[in-house]
C-alpha positions in Angstrom: 5.6 -20.8 -8.4 5.6 -19.0 -11.7 8.3 -18.4 -14.3 8.6 -14.9 -15.9 9.0 -14.5 -19.6 9.4 -11.2 -21.4 6.0 -11.7 -22.9 3.8 -13.5 -20.4 3.6 -15.1 -17.0 3.6 -18.8 -17.2 2.5 -21.3 -14.6 4.6 -24.3 -13.7 2.3 -26.7 -15.5 0.0 -26.1 -18.4 -2.4 -28.5 -16.6 -2.8 -25.8 -13.8 -6.3 -24.5 -13.5 -6.4 -20.8 -14.3 -9.0 -18.5 -12.8 -9.9 -15.2 -14.4 -9.5 -11.9 -12.5 -11.8 -9.1 -13.4 -10.5 -5.5 -13.0 -12.4 -2.4 -14.0 -10.4 0.7 -15.0 -11.2 4.2 -16.2 -10.2 5.0 -19.7 -7.2 7.0 -18.4 -6.1 4.1 -16.1 -6.4 1.7 -19.0 -4.3 4.0 -21.2 -1.6 4.2 -18.5 -1.5 0.4 -18.0 -1.5 -0.3 -21.8 1.4 2.1 -22.4 3.4 0.7 -19.5 2.8 -2.9 -20.7 3.8 -1.9 -24.2 7.1 -0.4 -23.0 7.9 -3.8 -21.6 6.6 -5.7 -24.6 4.0 -7.5 -22.5 0.3 -7.9 -22.5 -1.8 -5.8 -20.2 -2.9 -8.9 -18.4 0.7 -10.1 -17.8 1.8 -6.6 -16.7 -1.1 -6.2 -14.2 -0.8 -9.8 -12.9 3.0 -9.4 -12.3 2.5 -6.0 -10.5 -0.3 -7.4 -8.4 1.7 -10.5 -7.4 4.7 -8.3 -6.4 2.4 -6.1 -4.3 0.8 -9.2 -2.6 4.1 -10.8 -1.9 5.5 -7.6 -0.3 2.5 -7.6 2.0 3.2 -11.2 3.2 6.9 -10.5 3.9 6.3 -7.8 6.4 6.9 -9.0 9.9 3.8 -9.1 12.1 4.1 -7.2 15.3 2.7 -8.5 18.6 0.4 -6.4 20.8 3.3 -6.0 23.2 5.6 -4.7 20.5 3.0 -2.2 19.3 2.5 -1.0 22.9 6.2 -0.6 23.4 6.5 1.5 20.3 3.6 3.7 21.4 5.0 4.1 24.8 8.4 5.1 23.4 6.7 7.6 21.1 4.8 9.1 24.1 8.1 9.4 26.0 9.6 11.3 23.1 6.7 13.7 23.0 6.9 14.2 26.8 10.5 15.3 26.3 9.5 18.3 24.1 6.0 19.1 25.3 5.6 20.5 28.8 3.3 18.4 31.1 0.9 21.3 31.6 0.3 21.8 27.9 -2.6 19.9 26.1 -1.5 19.7 22.5 -4.7 17.8 21.5 -6.8 20.6 22.9 -4.6 23.2 21.0 -5.0 21.2 17.8 -8.8 21.1 18.2 -9.0 24.8 19.0 -6.9 25.6 15.8 -9.3 23.4 13.7 -12.4 25.1 15.2 -11.0 28.5 14.6 -10.1 27.5 11.0 -13.6 26.2 10.5 -15.1 29.5 11.7 -13.0 31.5 9.3 -14.3 29.4 6.4 
C-alpha cells in the first residue's frame, strides 16, 4: 500500500525494494506529461506512476462476467434487434453491400 504526498509517491517502508519502470514517450507526450506534473507540483515519475496505478486498479475492480452471463447479454441484444429488424431482412448483407459500393466509388 502506498501513501500519497503532494510531491511524491512513498512506499510503506523505505526498506521496500523498488523496481524501475521504463517508459518511452515522444517529445510532445513528454511535454504534456511534464506540464501536467508541474501543475500538481509533482515529478513526472510520481505523476505517471500514480496515473498508471489508478488505471491498473480500475481494471481489477471490474466484475468478471461468466460465459453464461455474456451469452445472456448477447441473446438479449439479439432479441432487441429482432424487435426492429424484420426476419426476412439480412442487415449484415446490407452492410457489406454498402461497404462494397463505397469501396467501388473510391
